[in-house]
Z-matrix of the N, CA and C atoms (Angstrom, degrees):
N
C 1 1.432
C 2 1.524 1 107.68
N 3 1.318 2 116.68 1 133.37
C 4 1.466 3 121.13 2 -179.71
C 5 1.524 4 109.75 3 -132.46
N 6 1.312 5 115.44 4 143.34
C 7 1.459 6 122.20 5 177.36
C 8 1.519 7 109.05 6 -138.17
N 9 1.329 8 114.66 7 144.08
C 10 1.455 9 120.36 8 174.73
C 11 1.521 10 108.22 9 -89.89
N 12 1.327 11 115.28 10 130.16
C 13 1.453 12 122.52 11 178.54
C 14 1.518 13 106.38 12 -127.02
N 15 1.313 14 116.68 13 105.43
C 16 1.457 15 119.98 14 -174.05
C 17 1.511 16 108.86 15 66.54
N 18 1.322 17 117.53 16 -126.26
C 19 1.460 18 120.76 17 179.15
C 20 1.523 19 111.76 18 -102.84
N 21 1.321 20 116.16 19 12.32
C 22 1.461 21 121.47 20 178.46
C 23 1.522 22 110.29 21 -114.03
N 24 1.312 23 116.06 22 163.96
C 25 1.454 24 121.62 23 175.13
C 26 1.521 25 108.33 24 -120.38
N 27 1.320 26 115.17 25 136.36
C 28 1.457 27 121.91 26 177.13
C 29 1.523 28 107.38 27 -113.77
N 30 1.330 29 115.33 28 127.49
C 31 1.461 30 121.37 29 178.89
C 32 1.519 31 107.37 30 -110.41
N 33 1.332 32 115.82 31 130.44
C 34 1.454 33 121.30 32 178.19
C 35 1.512 34 108.90 33 -106.73
N 36 1.326 35 115.11 34 123.51
C 37 1.459 36 120.85 35 173.69
C 38 1.518 37 106.51 36 -83.34
N 39 1.325 38 116.59 37 103.34
C 40 1.459 39 121.29 38 -175.95
C 41 1.526 40 112.73 39 -64.52
N 42 1.327 41 116.96 40 -24.62
C 43 1.461 42 120.31 41 -178.72
C 44 1.525 43 112.51 42 -67.35
N 45 1.348 44 116.30 43 -36.69
C 46 1.469 45 117.87 44 -177.30
C 47 1.532 46 114.25 45 -127.82
N 48 1.336 47 117.02 46 2.25
C 49 1.459 48 120.45 47 176.51
C 50 1.511 49 114.95 48 75.70
N 51 1.314 50 118.01 49 15.56
C 52 1.459 51 122.19 50 -179.35
C 53 1.525 52 110.76 51 -87.62
N 54 1.333 53 115.40 52 136.03
C 55 1.459 54 121.47 53 175.30
C 56 1.519 55 109.76 54 -95.94
N 57 1.314 56 115.12 55 144.88
C 58 1.456 57 121.23 56 177.69
C 59 1.524 58 107.23 57 -132.20
N 60 1.318 59 118.43 58 122.73
C 61 1.464 60 122.35 59 -176.61
C 62 1.511 61 112.60 60 -101.53
N 63 1.327 62 115.59 61 140.08
C 64 1.462 63 122.26 62 176.32
C 65 1.524 64 109.37 63 -116.66
N 66 1.330 65 116.42 64 133.65
C 67 1.459 66 120.33 65 174.90
C 68 1.535 67 108.45 66 -69.65
N 69 1.336 68 118.42 67 176.40
C 70 1.468 69 119.84 68 -176.80
C 71 1.530 70 114.68 69 -56.02
N 72 1.323 71 118.41 70 -37.59
C 73 1.467 72 120.37 71 179.50
C 74 1.532 73 109.91 72 -70.45
N 75 1.324 74 116.73 73 -44.98
C 76 1.455 75 120.48 74 176.59
C 77 1.521 76 111.17 75 -62.75
N 78 1.328 77 116.57 76 -36.96
C 79 1.466 78 120.76 77 178.21
C 80 1.522 79 110.70 78 -63.62
N 81 1.324 80 116.69 79 -38.34
C 82 1.472 81 119.63 80 178.14
C 83 1.520 82 110.15 81 -67.23
N 84 1.329 83 117.28 82 -41.46
C 85 1.461 84 120.53 83 176.27
C 86 1.524 85 109.82 84 -58.44
N 87 1.338 86 116.32 85 -48.26
C 88 1.467 87 122.01 86 -179.95
C 89 1.534 88 110.52 87 -58.01
N 90 1.338 89 116.12 88 -45.39
C 91 1.461 90 120.46 89 -179.12
C 92 1.524 91 110.74 90 -59.03
N 93 1.322 92 116.39 91 -48.11
C 94 1.463 93 120.12 92 -178.62
C 95 1.522 94 111.59 93 -65.91
N 96 1.333 95 117.13 94 -39.60
C 97 1.469 96 119.95 95 178.12
C 98 1.522 97 110.96 96 -66.34
N 99 1.334 98 116.51 97 -40.26
C 100 1.464 99 119.70 98 -177.09
C 101 1.528 100 112.21 99 -70.98
N 102 1.326 101 116.76 100 -15.06
C 103 1.461 102 121.17 101 174.84
C 104 1.523 103 111.55 102 -83.12
N 105 1.333 104 116.46 103 0.15
C 106 1.457 105 121.02 104 177.20
C 107 1.519 106 114.47 105 90.31
N 108 1.319 107 117.18 106 12.13
C 109 1.464 108 120.58 107 178.53
C 110 1.523 109 110.63 108 -74.40
N 111 1.313 110 116.06 109 146.14
C 112 1.462 111 120.61 110 173.34
C 113 1.526 112 108.65 111 -69.34
N 114 1.327 113 116.33 112 161.80
C 115 1.466 114 119.09 113 177.74
C 116 1.520 115 111.10 114 -62.07
N 117 1.313 116 116.97 115 -33.00
C 118 1.461 117 121.35 116 176.73
C 119 1.527 118 110.33 117 -63.83
N 120 1.325 119 116.77 118 -43.96
C 121 1.469 120 120.80 119 179.38
C 122 1.527 121 111.08 120 -67.42
N 123 1.333 122 116.99 121 -37.15
C 124 1.467 123 121.14 122 176.09
C 125 1.522 124 108.97 123 -60.04
N 126 1.312 125 116.40 124 -45.96
C 127 1.461 126 121.66 125 -179.89
C 128 1.529 127 110.93 126 -61.26
N 129 1.314 128 117.29 127 -47.13
C 130 1.464 129 120.98 128 -179.05
C 131 1.528 130 111.45 129 -61.48
N 132 1.324 131 117.03 130 -43.90
C 133 1.466 132 120.53 131 179.39
C 134 1.518 133 110.85 132 -62.47
N 135 1.326 134 115.89 133 -45.72
C 136 1.454 135 119.59 134 -176.63
C 137 1.520 136 112.87 135 -71.21
N 138 1.325 137 117.28 136 -27.81
C 139 1.467 138 119.67 137 175.28
C 140 1.525 139 110.77 138 -62.46
N 141 1.330 140 116.02 139 -32.52
C 142 1.467 141 120.64 140 177.28
C 143 1.524 142 111.95 141 -75.03
N 144 1.325 143 117.34 142 -23.12
C 145 1.461 144 121.85 143 -173.62
C 146 1.528 145 114.39 144 -99.12
N 147 1.322 146 117.59 145 -23.15
C 148 1.463 147 121.55 146 -174.46
C 149 1.521 148 110.79 147 -126.43
N 150 1.309 149 115.92 148 150.55
C 151 1.455 150 122.32 149 177.23
C 152 1.529 151 107.61 150 -89.95
N 153 1.340 152 114.85 151 88.22
C 154 1.458 153 121.44 152 -174.94
C 155 1.525 154 108.30 153 -151.29
N 156 1.317 155 116.03 154 153.70
C 157 1.463 156 118.48 155 176.58
C 158 1.528 157 109.74 156 -77.90
N 159 1.307 158 115.65 157 154.51
C 160 1.468 159 120.96 158 178.42
C 161 1.532 160 110.36 159 -58.10
N 162 1.322 161 116.99 160 -42.19
C 163 1.454 162 121.06 161 -177.38
C 164 1.521 163 111.51 162 -63.62
N 165 1.328 164 116.84 163 -46.24
C 166 1.466 165 120.64 164 -179.58
C 167 1.527 166 110.61 165 -64.17
N 168 1.328 167 116.34 166 -42.94
C 169 1.456 168 120.14 167 -179.76
C 170 1.527 169 111.35 168 -65.93
N 171 1.321 170 116.87 169 -44.27
C 172 1.466 171 120.38 170 178.86
C 173 1.525 172 110.37 171 -60.37
N 174 1.338 173 117.30 172 -41.30
C 175 1.467 174 120.97 173 177.19
C 176 1.524 175 111.11 174 -61.25
N 177 1.335 176 116.77 175 -43.71
C 178 1.463 177 120.88 176 -179.83
C 179 1.526 178 111.40 177 -64.77
N 180 1.331 179 116.60 178 -43.16
C 181 1.469 180 120.86 179 179.95
C 182 1.529 181 109.92 180 -63.17
N 183 1.321 182 117.15 181 -44.88
C 184 1.462 183 120.27 182 -179.94
C 185 1.523 184 111.75 183 -66.19
N 186 1.323 185 117.23 184 -39.00
C 187 1.464 186 121.10 185 179.36
C 188 1.532 187 110.16 186 -64.42
N 189 1.342 188 116.98 187 -45.77
C 190 1.463 189 119.96 188 178.71
C 191 1.522 190 110.93 189 -64.35
N 192 1.320 191 116.64 190 -43.26
C 193 1.466 192 120.75 191 179.58
C 194 1.522 193 110.76 192 -60.38
N 195 1.324 194 117.20 193 -46.07
C 196 1.470 195 121.21 194 178.58
C 197 1.529 196 111.04 195 -60.67
N 198 1.321 197 116.19 196 -42.90
C 199 1.460 198 120.50 197 -179.12
C 200 1.534 199 110.94 198 -64.67
N 201 1.332 200 116.84 199 -43.69
C 202 1.461 201 120.81 200 179.31
C 203 1.520 202 111.64 201 -66.54
N 204 1.323 203 116.40 202 -39.37
C 205 1.474 204 120.26 203 176.71
C 206 1.524 205 110.91 204 -63.41
N 207 1.324 206 116.73 205 -45.17
C 208 1.461 207 122.13 206 -178.95
C 209 1.535 208 111.08 207 -60.83
N 210 1.334 209 115.74 208 -38.04
C 211 1.465 210 120.31 209 -179.40
C 212 1.523 211 112.54 210 -83.32
N 213 1.334 212 116.72 211 -2.55
C 214 1.460 213 120.70 212 179.78
C 215 1.516 214 113.90 213 75.45
N 216 1.333 215 116.68 214 19.72
C 217 1.461 216 121.28 215 -177.89
C 218 1.520 217 112.64 216 -95.27
N 219 1.305 218 116.98 217 -5.00
C 220 1.453 219 122.39 218 -178.76
C 221 1.515 220 107.68 219 -137.87
N 222 1.316 221 115.70 220 138.60
C 223 1.463 222 121.33 221 -179.94
C 224 1.515 223 108.14 222 -122.83
N 225 1.324 224 116.27 223 131.99
C 226 1.452 225 121.09 224 177.88
C 227 1.529 226 108.37 225 -82.01
N 228 1.341 227 115.32 226 128.86
C 229 1.469 228 119.28 227 178.29
C 230 1.501 229 111.41 228 -117.02
């Protein structure tokens, strides 16, 4: 379960009651991923929205994705 609070997103792991907070950039990544976009499409969209290099953004997206997968908060379909 995820909710936007201000410019951040809070994800609740219903299995163990743990909250996980995302800053505005992480929240945007989460939003784009939850819309069913591929990681490549998330990267392309965010490159248009943020002043960042492709390499840095790709690293951030992969790091967040790995962290969410490890915590069981994201499922690959």
